[in-house]
SEFIZA-3560 file (N, C-alpha, C; in Angstrom, 3 decimals):
REM SEFIZA-3560
<numar><xx>3.377</xx><yy>-40.599</yy><zz>66.352</zz><atom>N</atom></numar>
<numar><xx>2.629</xx><yy>-41.768</yy><zz>65.958</zz><atom>CA</atom></numar>
<numar><xx>3.337</xx><yy>-43.031</yy><zz>66.444</zz><atom>C</atom></numar>
<numar><xx>2.564</xx><yy>-43.931</yy><zz>67.015</zz><atom>N</atom></numar>
<numar><xx>3.114</xx><yy>-45.173</yy><zz>67.521</zz><atom>CA</atom></numar>
<numar><xx>3.456</xx><yy>-46.108</yy><zz>66.366</zz><atom>C</atom></numar>
<numar><xx>4.572</xx><yy>-46.808</yy><zz>66.491</zz><atom>N</atom></numar>
<numar><xx>4.968</xx><yy>-47.764</yy><zz>65.464</zz><atom>CA</atom></numar>
<numar><xx>3.987</xx><yy>-48.925</yy><zz>65.417</zz><atom>C</atom></numar>
<numar><xx>3.696</xx><yy>-49.388</yy><zz>64.221</zz><atom>N</atom></numar>
<numar><xx>2.846</xx><yy>-50.561</yy><zz>64.073</zz><atom>CA</atom></numar>
<numar><xx>3.688</xx><yy>-51.811</yy><zz>64.292</zz><atom>C</atom></numar>
<numar><xx>3.052</xx><yy>-52.831</yy><zz>64.867</zz><atom>N</atom></numar>
<numar><xx>3.723</xx><yy>-54.103</yy><zz>65.107</zz><atom>CA</atom></numar>
<numar><xx>3.185</xx><yy>-55.149</yy><zz>64.144</zz><atom>C</atom></numar>
<numar><xx>3.984</xx><yy>-56.171</yy><zz>63.925</zz><atom>N</atom></numar>
<numar><xx>3.623</xx><yy>-57.266</yy><zz>63.035</zz><atom>CA</atom></numar>
<numar><xx>3.017</xx><yy>-58.392</yy><zz>63.868</zz><atom>C</atom></numar>
<numar><xx>1.811</xx><yy>-58.833</yy><zz>63.494</zz><atom>N</atom></numar>
<numar><xx>1.098</xx><yy>-59.888</yy><zz>64.215</zz><atom>CA</atom></numar>
<numar><xx>0.655</xx><yy>-60.982</yy><zz>63.248</zz><atom>C</atom></numar>
<numar><xx>0.443</xx><yy>-62.152</yy><zz>63.803</zz><atom>N</atom></numar>
<numar><xx>-0.166</xx><yy>-63.273</yy><zz>63.085</zz><atom>CA</atom></numar>
<numar><xx>-1.390</xx><yy>-63.702</yy><zz>63.893</zz><atom>C</atom></numar>
<numar><xx>-2.490</xx><yy>-64.000</yy><zz>63.182</zz><atom>N</atom></numar>
<numar><xx>-3.654</xx><yy>-64.518</yy><zz>63.881</zz><atom>CA</atom></numar>
<numar><xx>-4.299</xx><yy>-65.636</yy><zz>63.080</zz><atom>C</atom></numar>
<numar><xx>-4.990</xx><yy>-66.509</yy><zz>63.790</zz><atom>N</atom></numar>
<numar><xx>-5.772</xx><yy>-67.581</yy><zz>63.162</zz><atom>CA</atom></numar>
<numar><xx>-7.068</xx><yy>-67.699</yy><zz>63.955</zz><atom>C</atom></numar>
<numar><xx>-8.115</xx><yy>-68.162</yy><zz>63.281</zz><atom>N</atom></numar>
<numar><xx>-9.412</xx><yy>-68.322</yy><zz>63.931</zz><atom>CA</atom></numar>
<numar><xx>-9.749</xx><yy>-69.810</yy><zz>63.945</zz><atom>C</atom></numar>
<numar><xx>-10.046</xx><yy>-70.317</yy><zz>65.136</zz><atom>N</atom></numar>
<numar><xx>-10.307</xx><yy>-71.733</yy><zz>65.335</zz><atom>CA</atom></numar>
<numar><xx>-11.708</xx><yy>-71.947</yy><zz>65.882</zz><atom>C</atom></numar>
<numar><xx>-12.270</xx><yy>-73.121</yy><zz>65.612</zz><atom>N</atom></numar>
<numar><xx>-13.560</xx><yy>-73.521</yy><zz>66.178</zz><atom>CA</atom></numar>
<numar><xx>-13.335</xx><yy>-74.826</yy><zz>66.924</zz><atom>C</atom></numar>
<numar><xx>-13.881</xx><yy>-74.907</yy><zz>68.163</zz><atom>N</atom></numar>
<numar><xx>-13.748</xx><yy>-76.107</yy><zz>68.987</zz><atom>CA</atom></numar>
<numar><xx>-15.138</xx><yy>-76.674</yy><zz>69.290</zz><atom>C</atom></numar>
<numar><xx>-15.289</xx><yy>-77.998</yy><zz>69.209</zz><atom>N</atom></numar>
<numar><xx>-16.594</xx><yy>-78.606</yy><zz>69.492</zz><atom>CA</atom></numar>
<numar><xx>-16.895</xx><yy>-78.615</yy><zz>70.997</zz><atom>C</atom></numar>
<numar><xx>-18.181</xx><yy>-78.656</yy><zz>71.325</zz><atom>N</atom></numar>
<numar><xx>-18.584</xx><yy>-78.852</yy><zz>72.712</zz><atom>CA</atom></numar>
<numar><xx>-18.310</xx><yy>-80.314</yy><zz>73.067</zz><atom>C</atom></numar>
<numar><xx>-18.461</xx><yy>-80.663</yy><zz>74.333</zz><atom>N</atom></numar>
<numar><xx>-18.253</xx><yy>-82.056</yy><zz>74.749</zz><atom>CA</atom></numar>
<numar><xx>-19.192</xx><yy>-82.999</yy><zz>74.007</zz><atom>C</atom></numar>
<numar><xx>-20.451</xx><yy>-82.583</yy><zz>73.852</zz><atom>N</atom></numar>
<numar><xx>-21.420</xx><yy>-83.421</yy><zz>73.132</zz><atom>CA</atom></numar>
<numar><xx>-21.035</xx><yy>-83.579</yy><zz>71.663</zz><atom>C</atom></numar>
<numar><xx>-20.597</xx><yy>-82.493</yy><zz>71.047</zz><atom>N</atom></numar>
<numar><xx>-20.190</xx><yy>-82.556</yy><zz>69.647</zz><atom>CA</atom></numar>
<numar><xx>-18.946</xx><yy>-83.422</yy><zz>69.486</zz><atom>C</atom></numar>
<numar><xx>-18.041</xx><yy>-83.357</yy><zz>70.460</zz><atom>N</atom></numar>
<numar><xx>-16.830</xx><yy>-84.179</yy><zz>70.410</zz><atom>CA</atom></numar>
<numar><xx>-17.180</xx><yy>-85.661</yy><zz>70.522</zz><atom>C</atom></numar>
<numar><xx>-18.181</xx><yy>-85.972</yy><zz>71.340</zz><atom>N</atom></numar>
<numar><xx>-18.624</xx><yy>-87.365</yy><zz>71.455</zz><atom>CA</atom></numar>
<numar><xx>-19.184</xx><yy>-87.867</yy><zz>70.140</zz><atom>C</atom></numar>
<numar><xx>-19.753</xx><yy>-86.957</yy><zz>69.347</zz><atom>N</atom></numar>
<numar><xx>-20.292</xx><yy>-87.318</yy><zz>68.030</zz><atom>CA</atom></numar>
<numar><xx>-19.203</xx><yy>-87.372</yy><zz>66.959</zz><atom>C</atom></numar>
<numar><xx>-17.952</xx><yy>-87.151</yy><zz>67.357</zz><atom>N</atom></numar>
<numar><xx>-16.841</xx><yy>-87.271</yy><zz>66.424</zz><atom>CA</atom></numar>
<numar><xx>-16.337</xx><yy>-85.980</yy><zz>65.813</zz><atom>C</atom></numar>
<numar><xx>-16.923</xx><yy>-84.847</yy><zz>66.179</zz><atom>N</atom></numar>
<numar><xx>-16.453</xx><yy>-83.570</yy><zz>65.619</zz><atom>CA</atom></numar>
<numar><xx>-15.138</xx><yy>-83.180</yy><zz>66.281</zz><atom>C</atom></numar>
<numar><xx>-14.261</xx><yy>-82.555</yy><zz>65.503</zz><atom>N</atom></numar>
<numar><xx>-12.952</xx><yy>-82.128</yy><zz>65.993</zz><atom>CA</atom></numar>
<numar><xx>-12.761</xx><yy>-80.640</yy><zz>65.729</zz><atom>C</atom></numar>
<numar><xx>-11.819</xx><yy>-80.065</yy><zz>66.425</zz><atom>N</atom></numar>
<numar><xx>-11.491</xx><yy>-78.652</yy><zz>66.220</zz><atom>CA</atom></numar>
<numar><xx>-11.059</xx><yy>-78.428</yy><zz>64.773</zz><atom>C</atom></numar>
<numar><xx>-11.429</xx><yy>-77.254</yy><zz>64.250</zz><atom>N</atom></numar>
<numar><xx>-11.060</xx><yy>-76.916</yy><zz>62.879</zz><atom>CA</atom></numar>
<numar><xx>-10.507</xx><yy>-75.494</yy><zz>62.820</zz><atom>C</atom></numar>
<numar><xx>-9.771</xx><yy>-75.221</yy><zz>61.750</zz><atom>N</atom></numar>
<numar><xx>-9.265</xx><yy>-73.872</yy><zz>61.477</zz><atom>CA</atom></numar>
<numar><xx>-10.299</xx><yy>-73.190</yy><zz>60.594</zz><atom>C</atom></numar>
<numar><xx>-10.921</xx><yy>-72.147</yy><zz>61.121</zz><atom>N</atom></numar>
<numar><xx>-11.911</xx><yy>-71.383</yy><zz>60.350</zz><atom>CA</atom></numar>
<numar><xx>-11.192</xx><yy>-70.477</yy><zz>59.355</zz><atom>C</atom></numar>
<numar><xx>-10.166</xx><yy>-69.814</yy><zz>59.833</zz><atom>N</atom></numar>
<numar><xx>-9.399</xx><yy>-68.895</yy><zz>58.998</zz><atom>CA</atom></numar>
<numar><xx>-7.924</xx><yy>-69.230</yy><zz>59.172</zz><atom>C</atom></numar>
<numar><xx>-7.224</xx><yy>-69.570</yy><zz>58.094</zz><atom>N</atom></numar>
<numar><xx>-5.803</xx><yy>-69.894</yy><zz>58.218</zz><atom>CA</atom></numar>
<numar><xx>-5.020</xx><yy>-68.679</yy><zz>58.710</zz><atom>C</atom></numar>
<numar><xx>-3.798</xx><yy>-68.891</yy><zz>59.152</zz><atom>N</atom></numar>
<numar><xx>-3.013</xx><yy>-67.779</yy><zz>59.678</zz><atom>CA</atom></numar>
<numar><xx>-2.967</xx><yy>-66.593</yy><zz>58.708</zz><atom>C</atom></numar>
<numar><xx>-3.183</xx><yy>-65.425</yy><zz>59.282</zz><atom>N</atom></numar>
<numar><xx>-3.125</xx><yy>-64.175</yy><zz>58.528</zz><atom>CA</atom></numar>
<numar><xx>-2.120</xx><yy>-63.261</yy><zz>59.222</zz><atom>C</atom></numar>
<numar><xx>-1.513</xx><yy>-62.400</yy><zz>58.464</zz><atom>N</atom></numar>
<numar><xx>-0.495</xx><yy>-61.496</yy><zz>58.984</zz><atom>CA</atom></numar>
<numar><xx>-0.968</xx><yy>-60.060</yy><zz>58.812</zz><atom>C</atom></numar>
<numar><xx>-0.825</xx><yy>-59.277</yy><zz>59.872</zz><atom>N</atom></numar>
<numar><xx>-1.267</xx><yy>-57.885</yy><zz>59.826</zz><atom>CA</atom></numar>
<numar><xx>-0.300</xx><yy>-56.975</yy><zz>60.580</zz><atom>C</atom></numar>
<numar><xx>-0.330</xx><yy>-55.718</yy><zz>60.210</zz><atom>N</atom></numar>
<numar><xx>0.347</xx><yy>-54.683</yy><zz>60.981</zz><atom>CA</atom></numar>
<numar><xx>-0.730</xx><yy>-53.993</yy><zz>61.806</zz><atom>C</atom></numar>
<numar><xx>-0.470</xx><yy>-53.854</yy><zz>63.101</zz><atom>N</atom></numar>
<numar><xx>-1.459</xx><yy>-53.245</yy><zz>63.974</zz><atom>CA</atom></numar>
<numar><xx>-0.767</xx><yy>-52.574</yy><zz>65.151</zz><atom>C</atom></numar>
<numar><xx>-1.523</xx><yy>-51.687</yy><zz>65.818</zz><atom>N</atom></numar>
<numar><xx>-0.910</xx><yy>-50.953</yy><zz>66.927</zz><atom>CA</atom></numar>
<numar><xx>-0.788</xx><yy>-51.779</yy><zz>68.197</zz><atom>C</atom></numar>
<numar><xx>-1.706</xx><yy>-52.774</yy><zz>68.396</zz><atom>N</atom></numar>
<numar><xx>-1.621</xx><yy>-53.602</yy><zz>69.593</zz><atom>CA</atom></numar>
<numar><xx>-2.441</xx><yy>-54.885</yy><zz>69.437</zz><atom>C</atom></numar>
<numar><xx>-2.322</xx><yy>-55.747</yy><zz>70.431</zz><atom>N</atom></numar>
<numar><xx>-2.988</xx><yy>-57.056</yy><zz>70.460</zz><atom>CA</atom></numar>
<numar><xx>-4.502</xx><yy>-56.916</yy><zz>70.349</zz><atom>C</atom></numar>
<numar><xx>-5.077</xx><yy>-55.975</yy><zz>71.071</zz><atom>N</atom></numar>
<numar><xx>-6.533</xx><yy>-55.799</yy><zz>71.068</zz><atom>CA</atom></numar>
<numar><xx>-7.058</xx><yy>-55.375</yy><zz>69.686</zz><atom>C</atom></numar>
<numar><xx>-6.303</xx><yy>-54.578</yy><zz>68.991</zz><atom>N</atom></numar>
<numar><xx>-6.713</xx><yy>-54.172</yy><zz>67.639</zz><atom>CA</atom></numar>
<numar><xx>-6.744</xx><yy>-55.371</yy><zz>66.693</zz><atom>C</atom></numar>
<numar><xx>-5.798</xx><yy>-56.283</yy><zz>66.875</zz><atom>N</atom></numar>
<numar><xx>-5.769</xx><yy>-57.495</yy><zz>66.057</zz><atom>CA</atom></numar>
<numar><xx>-6.987</xx><yy>-58.361</yy><zz>66.371</zz><atom>C</atom></numar>
<numar><xx>-7.329</xx><yy>-58.476</yy><zz>67.648</zz><atom>N</atom></numar>
<numar><xx>-8.514</xx><yy>-59.252</yy><zz>68.038</zz><atom>CA</atom></numar>
<numar><xx>-9.778</xx><yy>-58.693</yy><zz>67.389</zz><atom>C</atom></numar>
<numar><xx>-9.908</xx><yy>-57.379</yy><zz>67.380</zz><atom>N</atom></numar>
<numar><xx>-11.081</xx><yy>-56.753</yy><zz>66.752</zz><atom>CA</atom></numar>
<numar><xx>-11.116</xx><yy>-57.022</yy><zz>65.251</zz><atom>C</atom></numar>
<numar><xx>-9.975</xx><yy>-56.917</yy><zz>64.610</zz><atom>N</atom></numar>
<numar><xx>-9.885</xx><yy>-57.178</yy><zz>63.178</zz><atom>CA</atom></numar>
<numar><xx>-10.243</xx><yy>-58.636</yy><zz>62.874</zz><atom>C</atom></numar>
<numar><xx>-9.710</xx><yy>-59.545</yy><zz>63.658</zz><atom>N</atom></numar>
<numar><xx>-9.978</xx><yy>-60.973</yy><zz>63.454</zz><atom>CA</atom></numar>
<numar><xx>-11.444</xx><yy>-61.296</yy><zz>63.725</zz><atom>C</atom></numar>
<numar><xx>-12.037</xx><yy>-60.670</yy><zz>64.721</zz><atom>N</atom></numar>
<numar><xx>-13.451</xx><yy>-60.928</yy><zz>65.044</zz><atom>CA</atom></numar>
<numar><xx>-14.355</xx><yy>-60.579</yy><zz>63.858</zz><atom>C</atom></numar>
<numar><xx>-13.982</xx><yy>-59.566</yy><zz>63.114</zz><atom>N</atom></numar>
<numar><xx>-14.759</xx><yy>-59.181</yy><zz>61.927</zz><atom>CA</atom></numar>
<numar><xx>-14.654</xx><yy>-60.226</yy><zz>60.823</zz><atom>C</atom></numar>
<numar><xx>-13.625</xx><yy>-61.064</yy><zz>60.880</zz><atom>N</atom></numar>
<numar><xx>-13.398</xx><yy>-62.071</yy><zz>59.842</zz><atom>CA</atom></numar>
<numar><xx>-14.074</xx><yy>-63.408</yy><zz>60.143</zz><atom>C</atom></numar>
<numar><xx>-14.760</xx><yy>-63.508</yy><zz>61.286</zz><atom>N</atom></numar>
<numar><xx>-15.453</xx><yy>-64.753</yy><zz>61.623</zz><atom>CA</atom></numar>
<numar><xx>-16.676</xx><yy>-64.881</yy><zz>60.716</zz><atom>C</atom></numar>
<numar><xx>-16.780</xx><yy>-65.996</yy><zz>59.995</zz><atom>N</atom></numar>
<numar><xx>-17.935</xx><yy>-66.185</yy><zz>59.099</zz><atom>CA</atom></numar>
<numar><xx>-19.268</xx><yy>-66.171</yy><zz>59.851</zz><atom>C</atom></numar>
<numar><xx>-20.308</xx><yy>-65.691</yy><zz>59.175</zz><atom>N</atom></numar>
<numar><xx>-21.638</xx><yy>-65.567</yy><zz>59.787</zz><atom>CA</atom></numar>
<numar><xx>-22.196</xx><yy>-66.894</yy><zz>60.283</zz><atom>C</atom></numar>
<numar><xx>-21.816</xx><yy>-67.998</yy><zz>59.671</zz><atom>N</atom></numar>
<numar><xx>-22.384</xx><yy>-69.285</yy><zz>60.071</zz><atom>CA</atom></numar>
<numar><xx>-21.974</xx><yy>-69.688</yy><zz>61.487</zz><atom>C</atom></numar>
<numar><xx>-20.998</xx><yy>-68.998</yy><zz>62.088</zz><atom>N</atom></numar>
<numar><xx>-20.578</xx><yy>-69.282</yy><zz>63.459</zz><atom>CA</atom></numar>
<numar><xx>-21.181</xx><yy>-68.314</yy><zz>64.476</zz><atom>C</atom></numar>
<numar><xx>-22.111</xx><yy>-67.468</yy><zz>64.048</zz><atom>N</atom></numar>
<numar><xx>-22.734</xx><yy>-66.490</yy><zz>64.947</zz><atom>CA</atom></numar>
<numar><xx>-23.393</xx><yy>-67.132</yy><zz>66.157</zz><atom>C</atom></numar>
<numar><xx>-23.946</xx><yy>-68.311</yy><zz>66.007</zz><atom>N</atom></numar>
<numar><xx>-24.629</xx><yy>-68.996</yy><zz>67.114</zz><atom>CA</atom></numar>
<numar><xx>-23.652</xx><yy>-69.784</yy><zz>67.984</zz><atom>C</atom></numar>
<numar><xx>-22.393</xx><yy>-69.866</yy><zz>67.581</zz><atom>N</atom></numar>
<numar><xx>-21.404</xx><yy>-70.665</yy><zz>68.305</zz><atom>CA</atom></numar>
<numar><xx>-20.159</xx><yy>-69.853</yy><zz>68.662</zz><atom>C</atom></numar>
<numar><xx>-20.322</xx><yy>-68.574</yy><zz>68.904</zz><atom>N</atom></numar>
<numar><xx>-19.162</xx><yy>-67.720</yy><zz>69.170</zz><atom>CA</atom></numar>
<numar><xx>-18.393</xx><yy>-68.135</yy><zz>70.420</zz><atom>C</atom></numar>
<numar><xx>-19.068</xx><yy>-68.789</yy><zz>71.353</zz><atom>N</atom></numar>
<numar><xx>-18.377</xx><yy>-69.247</yy><zz>72.552</zz><atom>CA</atom></numar>
<numar><xx>-17.443</xx><yy>-70.421</yy><zz>72.249</zz><atom>C</atom></numar>
<numar><xx>-17.545</xx><yy>-70.985</yy><zz>71.074</zz><atom>N</atom></numar>
<numar><xx>-16.684</xx><yy>-72.100</yy><zz>70.663</zz><atom>CA</atom></numar>
<numar><xx>-15.579</xx><yy>-71.637</yy><zz>69.710</zz><atom>C</atom></numar>
<numar><xx>-15.539</xx><yy>-70.348</yy><zz>69.433</zz><atom>N</atom></numar>
<numar><xx>-14.552</xx><yy>-69.787</yy><zz>68.513</zz><atom>CA</atom></numar>
<numar><xx>-13.394</xx><yy>-69.196</yy><zz>69.327</zz><atom>C</atom></numar>
<numar><xx>-12.185</xx><yy>-69.496</yy><zz>68.873</zz><atom>N</atom></numar>
<numar><xx>-10.983</xx><yy>-68.973</yy><zz>69.519</zz><atom>CA</atom></numar>
<numar><xx>-10.190</xx><yy>-68.175</yy><zz>68.491</zz><atom>C</atom></numar>
<numar><xx>-9.711</xx><yy>-67.032</yy><zz>68.899</zz><atom>N</atom></numar>
<numar><xx>-8.824</xx><yy>-66.238</yy><zz>68.056</zz><atom>CA</atom></numar>
<numar><xx>-7.441</xx><yy>-66.307</yy><zz>68.682</zz><atom>C</atom></numar>
<numar><xx>-6.510</xx><yy>-66.917</yy><zz>67.958</zz><atom>N</atom></numar>
<numar><xx>-5.129</xx><yy>-67.045</yy><zz>68.436</zz><atom>CA</atom></numar>
<numar><xx>-4.303</xx><yy>-65.941</yy><zz>67.802</zz><atom>C</atom></numar>
<numar><xx>-3.601</xx><yy>-65.171</yy><zz>68.635</zz><atom>N</atom></numar>
<numar><xx>-2.804</xx><yy>-64.034</yy><zz>68.158</zz><atom>CA</atom></numar>
<numar><xx>-1.393</xx><yy>-64.157</yy><zz>68.718</zz><atom>C</atom></numar>
<numar><xx>-0.420</xx><yy>-63.866</yy><zz>67.864</zz><atom>N</atom></numar>
<numar><xx>0.954</xx><yy>-63.791</yy><zz>68.364</zz><atom>CA</atom></numar>
<numar><xx>1.697</xx><yy>-62.639</yy><zz>67.695</zz><atom>C</atom></numar>
<numar><xx>2.477</xx><yy>-61.930</yy><zz>68.472</zz><atom>N</atom></numar>
<numar><xx>3.293</xx><yy>-60.846</yy><zz>67.910</zz><atom>CA</atom></numar>
<numar><xx>4.639</xx><yy>-61.397</yy><zz>67.421</zz><atom>C</atom></numar>
<numar><xx>5.305</xx><yy>-60.616</yy><zz>66.609</zz><atom>N</atom></numar>
<numar><xx>6.659</xx><yy>-60.957</yy><zz>66.165</zz><atom>CA</atom></numar>
<numar><xx>7.632</xx><yy>-59.962</yy><zz>66.742</zz><atom>C</atom></numar>
//
C-alpha cells in the first residue's frame, strides 16, 4: 500500500474582466483544508466535490489551489 501524503487545498473564485470592472474581487470559497491523500489528482477530485452548487455556472472562474507538505 502506498503511503498517504499530507496536502492543503483551498478553493478560490476569480471575477471575469467585466465583473472586475464592476468592482468584484477574488474570494475564498473554501478556506484552507488539510487532507491525507495518495496524490495531487486525488486531492483535486476531493476539492472539486466541495465546490458549492451556486458556482456551477462559473466553474471556469474557480481555482483549486493544492500544495503538498
